[in-house]
FIDOKE-430278 format. One line per 8 residues: number of its first residue (from 1); their letters; for each residue x, y, z of C-alpha. Coordinates in Angstrom, 2 decimals, m for minus. Layout:
BEGIN
NUM	A	X/Y/Z; ...
This chain:
BEGIN
1	XXXXXXXX	47.43/12.99/m23.40; 49.06/12.78/m20.02; 50.36/9.81/m18.09; 47.15/9.06/m16.21; 45.18/8.81/m19.46; 47.76/6.41/m20.91; 47.64/4.20/m17.81; 43.82/4.31/m17.80
9	XXXXXXXX	43.77/3.24/m21.46; 46.14/0.33/m20.78; 44.12/m0.80/m17.75; 40.82/m0.63/m19.62; 42.33/m2.64/m22.50; 43.66/m5.23/m20.04; 40.24/m5.53/m18.40; 38.53/m5.93/m21.77
17	XXXXXXXX	41.08/m8.49/m23.05; 42.44/m10.45/m20.07; 43.99/m13.28/m22.11; 45.99/m10.92/m24.30; 47.09/m8.93/m21.24; 48.15/m12.10/m19.43; 50.09/m13.32/m22.48; 51.83/m9.93/m22.86
25	XXXXXXXX	52.73/m9.87/m19.15; 54.09/m13.42/m19.43; 56.24/m12.55/m22.43; 57.60/m9.45/m20.71; 58.41/m11.40/m17.53; 60.06/m14.15/m19.59; 62.34/m11.63/m21.30; 63.22/m10.02/m17.96
33	XXXXXXXX	64.07/m13.47/m16.60; 66.16/m14.57/m19.59; 68.02/m11.34/m20.38; 67.56/m8.73/m17.67; 70.20/m6.31/m18.93; 68.78/m6.25/m22.46; 65.23/m5.91/m21.09; 66.16/m2.96/m18.88
41	XXXXXXXX	67.93/m1.32/m21.83; 64.83/m1.73/m24.03; 62.61/m0.45/m21.20; 64.90/2.59/m20.80; 64.72/3.33/m24.54; 60.92/3.00/m24.52; 60.61/5.36/m21.55; 63.00/7.83/m23.14
49	XXXXXXXX	61.04/7.84/m26.40; 57.77/8.20/m24.47; 59.20/11.24/m22.68; 60.34/12.83/m25.94; 56.91/12.13/m27.46; 55.19/13.72/m24.45; 57.35/16.85/m24.67; 56.70/17.22/m28.41
57	XXXXXXXX	52.95/16.76/m28.01; 52.70/19.20/m25.11; 54.76/21.83/m26.95; 52.73/21.50/m30.13; 49.40/21.65/m28.29; 50.44/24.84/m26.50; 51.61/26.32/m29.81; 48.29/25.48/m31.47
65	XXXXXXXX	46.31/27.06/m28.63; 48.52/30.16/m28.79; 47.98/30.39/m32.54; 44.20/30.15/m32.09; 44.35/32.83/m29.41; 46.33/35.16/m31.67; 44.00/34.56/m34.61; 40.96/35.27/m32.46
73	XXXXXXXX	42.63/38.37/m31.04; 43.52/39.87/m34.43; 41.05/41.87/m36.49; 39.09/40.23/m39.32; 40.54/40.45/m42.81; 37.83/42.82/m44.04; 38.84/45.39/m41.44; 42.52/45.08/m42.26
81	XXXXXXXX	42.09/45.46/m46.03; 39.52/48.13/m46.72; 38.54/47.52/m50.29; 36.01/49.76/m51.94; 33.99/47.56/m54.34; 32.97/50.59/m56.46; 36.62/51.25/m57.40; 37.33/47.74/m58.60
89	XX	37.75/46.95/m62.32; 37.01/50.33/m63.90
């Protein structure tokens, strides 16, 4: 999930629920008016955590795709282990 998808999700939620979006915007503006330094600190922490989350998700998705590629590239198990059924349990 990249930044444009996150913004699109927030915008679509705000369009579907305008009263909740207006109340949330009012609360955020109130906190920025009352305590700007604390609000900017909280905003910085949120953005930092969002960046860390984005890096973790992007790294794990690339690792999963690489793992799928390697599994598809490798030979099937039956070709790796050539078992002769006639020799089993004699």
